[in-house]
C-alpha positions as CSV (number, residue, x, y, z in Angstrom):
1,M,-8.1,6.8,6.5
2,N,-10.6,9.6,5.9
3,R,-12.7,10.8,8.9
4,G,-15.7,13.0,8.3
5,C,-15.4,14.5,4.8
6,C,-12.4,15.7,2.9
7,G,-8.9,14.5,3.2
8,P,-6.5,12.3,1.2
9,F,-8.0,9.1,-0.1
10,A,-6.2,6.1,-1.8
11,R,-7.2,2.5,-2.2
12,F,-5.6,-0.3,-4.0
13,E,-5.0,-4.0,-3.6
14,A,-1.7,-5.6,-4.5
15,D,-0.1,-9.1,-4.7
16,F,3.6,-9.3,-3.9
17,E,5.7,-12.1,-5.5
18,P,9.4,-12.8,-5.6
19,P,11.2,-10.7,-8.3
20,G,11.8,-11.9,-11.9
21,S,15.2,-12.7,-13.2
22,E,16.0,-9.0,-13.5
23,G,15.5,-8.3,-9.8
24,G,14.6,-4.9,-8.6
25,L,11.0,-3.6,-8.3
26,E,8.6,-4.6,-11.0
27,L,5.1,-3.0,-10.9
28,L,2.3,-4.3,-13.0
29,S,-1.3,-3.1,-13.1
30,A,-4.3,-5.2,-14.0
31,V,-6.6,-2.4,-12.9
32,S,-8.6,-0.4,-15.5
33,E,-7.9,3.3,-16.0
34,Q,-11.5,4.1,-14.8
35,R,-10.8,2.5,-11.4
36,L,-7.2,3.7,-10.9
37,P,-5.9,6.4,-13.2
38,A,-2.3,5.9,-14.5
39,E,-1.3,9.2,-13.0
40,F,-1.1,7.6,-9.6
41,L,1.2,4.7,-10.7
42,P,4.5,6.7,-10.3
43,A,3.5,7.6,-6.7
44,I,2.7,3.9,-6.0
45,R,6.0,2.8,-7.5
46,E,7.9,5.4,-5.4
47,G,6.1,4.4,-2.2
48,L,6.7,0.7,-2.8
49,A,10.4,1.4,-3.3
50,Q,10.6,3.2,0.0
51,G,8.5,0.6,1.9
52,L,10.5,-2.3,0.5
53,G,13.8,-0.6,1.3
54,G,15.8,-2.1,-1.5
55,V,14.2,-5.6,-1.4
56,S,13.3,-6.8,-4.9
57,A,9.7,-7.8,-5.6
58,S,7.2,-8.1,-8.4
59,V,4.0,-6.3,-7.4
60,L,0.7,-6.8,-9.3
61,L,-2.1,-4.2,-8.6
62,T,-5.3,-6.2,-8.7
63,D,-7.8,-3.6,-7.8
64,G,-8.0,0.1,-7.1
65,Y,-10.3,3.0,-6.5
66,F,-9.9,6.8,-6.5
67,H,-12.0,9.8,-5.6
68,E,-12.0,12.7,-8.1
69,T,-11.6,15.3,-5.3
70,D,-9.8,13.6,-2.5
71,S,-7.3,11.3,-4.2
72,W,-3.8,12.7,-4.2
73,A,-0.5,11.2,-5.3
74,S,0.8,11.7,-1.8
75,A,-2.0,9.4,-0.4
76,Y,-1.0,6.7,-2.8
77,R,2.7,7.1,-2.0
78,I,1.9,6.7,1.7
79,G,-0.3,3.7,1.1
80,A,2.2,2.0,-1.1
81,E,5.0,2.6,1.4
82,Q,3.0,0.9,4.1
83,A,2.0,-1.9,1.8
84,G,5.7,-2.6,1.0
85,R,6.5,-2.7,4.8
86,A,3.5,-5.0,5.3
87,A,4.8,-7.4,2.6
88,L,8.2,-7.5,4.4
89,I,6.4,-8.3,7.7
90,G,4.4,-11.0,5.9
91,A,7.5,-12.5,4.4
92,G,9.3,-12.6,7.8
93,L,11.9,-9.9,6.8
94,L,10.7,-7.5,9.4
95,P,9.6,-8.3,13.0
96,P,5.9,-8.7,13.6
97,E,5.9,-5.9,16.1
98,E,6.4,-3.5,13.2
99,A,2.8,-4.2,12.1
100,E,1.4,-2.0,14.9
101,A,2.8,1.1,13.2
102,L,1.0,0.4,9.9
103,R,-2.4,2.2,10.2
104,W,-3.5,2.2,6.6
105,V,-3.0,-1.4,5.3
106,R,-4.5,-4.8,5.9
107,W,-3.2,-8.1,4.8
108,P,-4.0,-11.8,5.6
109,G,-2.8,-12.4,9.1
110,S,-2.5,-8.7,10.0
111,P,-3.3,-7.8,13.5
112,K,-6.7,-6.2,14.1
113,P,-6.4,-2.4,14.5
114,R,-6.7,-1.0,18.0
115,R,-9.5,1.3,18.6
116,P,-9.0,4.1,21.0
117,K,-10.8,3.8,24.3
118,R,-13.7,6.2,24.7
119,A,-13.9,8.4,27.7
120,R,-16.9,7.7,29.8
């Protein structure tokens, strides 16, 4: 999340499916190079592997976006790690309470983010 100007920016959409016959993590991208440069794919793969914690999955990137100045590999790594954890919550492999710790991802059925209360 980028507040104000400047800071790390990463955005992508992914579909998670059960793994193929090989098992492990399979990452496929249907996103054009203009929307999501290939240089960020290794960071996404690394983050997904961390977030899934050894659980096998096939992941298809369906959309993406980057900013020439503010997109960093580390931002995609963090986003992918949280996306992997969100997939585990959605599959019932992690307790739903874990969703509150995921600030940077949204998925169908995800809890609405809490907004801090303003001081009056």
